[in-house]
N, C-alpha and C positions, 0 to 999 in steps of 0.2 A: 259240445254242439257250441259254437257260437251263435248269437242271436241280434247280426250286426251283419250291413253291408260293406265294411270294409275291419274286413279282420287282420290286415295287412299293418294296420294300428298295434297290435299287440304283440312286442319284438319284445328282447333281453332287455328289463329295467323294469318294465312294465309293470305298475302298481294296481292290484286288484283288491277288491274290500272284498269279502264274506258274507254273504245276506244273514243279519243276522247278530252278526259280531261285531265288536270292534278289534279286533285283528285282521293283517293285510296280507296279501301273498304278494311278494314281487317275483316274476319271471327272470329266471334262469339261462333256458333255452328253450324254443321251439321248435317245431318242423313239423309237416303236413306227412300223414302217413295214412290209408286206405281209403281216403276218402271224408277225413277226421285229422283232427290235431295230436301230437304231444307233446303235451307243455311238463315242464320240471319248474319248480319254487324252491329258491333259498330258504324259504323257511322250512322244507320238508325233504328232510334229509334221505328219504327212499321210499319205493315203491307202496310199502304198506303204510306209511302217515299218509300219503294219496289217497291212497285206497278210502280210508275213512273218511274223506271230503265228496266220497261219489256224489253224483246226483247234486252237493250244493248248487247254489248260483253266485258268482262270481261280478264284481260288479267293477264299472271303469270309474272314475271319479269322474262327476258333473264336470268339472274345468276341462272333462277330454273328450265328453262327447260330441257330437256332432251337433249344429244348430237342426231341430225338426221343423217339418212341415207346421202349418195350422192345424190339419189334421190328425196328426200323429202325436203319439205319448209313449212318456217313460212307464214301463210298467211300474216302477215303485214310487212314482207320481199318481198315479191311480191306489194303490192299495192303502186300505182304508177309509175311502169315498164313501160319501152315505149316497145308496142308491133309490132314487125314489122315481116315483111313475109321472106323465105329465103333469097330473092335477097337483101335484108338490107329497105326496103320500109315501111313506117311507117303505120299501119293500124288503132293506137290508144295507150290509155293506161290502165293498170287494176286498177281499180278503187275497186275493192271486188274478193275476192275469198268465192264462196257459196261451202262451205263442206256439199256433199252429203251422200247418206248412200251407194250407188253403185260407183261414182264418183264424185270429186269435180269438180268445173267452176271455170273460170276465167272469171270475166266479166270485158267487155273491152268497153273503151267508144272511140268513131270514132268520127274522126275530124268535123262531122256536129253534135253529142250528140246523137249519137240513143246509144243503149246499147244495147252488142252482148255477148252472152251467148258463153264458148267456152269448150268444156269439157275438162278435164286437164288429156288427157292420151297422153304418147308418140307418136302416129300416127299423133296426130294434134298438140300438144307442143311438138317438136324435140329436144328442147335447152332453158334454163333456164340460167342465168348468173345474178345473185343475186346481185354479186360484180360489175357491171356495170349497173343494173337497165333495164336489155334486156330480153325479154323473147318471143321466135319465134313460132311462131304462122304457119303451113301452111294452107292459106287460101281456103279450100277445095270450091266446087261451092254452093253456096246459104248462107255461112255461112256470109261472108259479103256484100254480095249482096243486 
């Protein structure tokens, strides 16, 4: 599944990083198939090798990414950010961003190791400062309790 508004940018020769790894994959061929895309990579000799990466996130080099609007963020820019309430108290840190059809969710790990899913909407996340690595979350009743 592509998390992009421009899937046409993925073509033979495009290099994609593997999240959490130093190696990269180069698209050898790509074609649409039943509402999805089938992709062959230069570095993966067969389907079995590709199956080992099922569910892995592949990322596009920053230099090839589009310019974001002021209220948009790359998920990898949010990972690791401190999550604070409006008074500045720490609630946890962002460990992942789940991209969803109707809304995205911040996955926040609290100090006691719980994972809390915070809908990434303005009413609950009024402020994001990527440079400072801080996300402000309005801790509505029941969200972090």
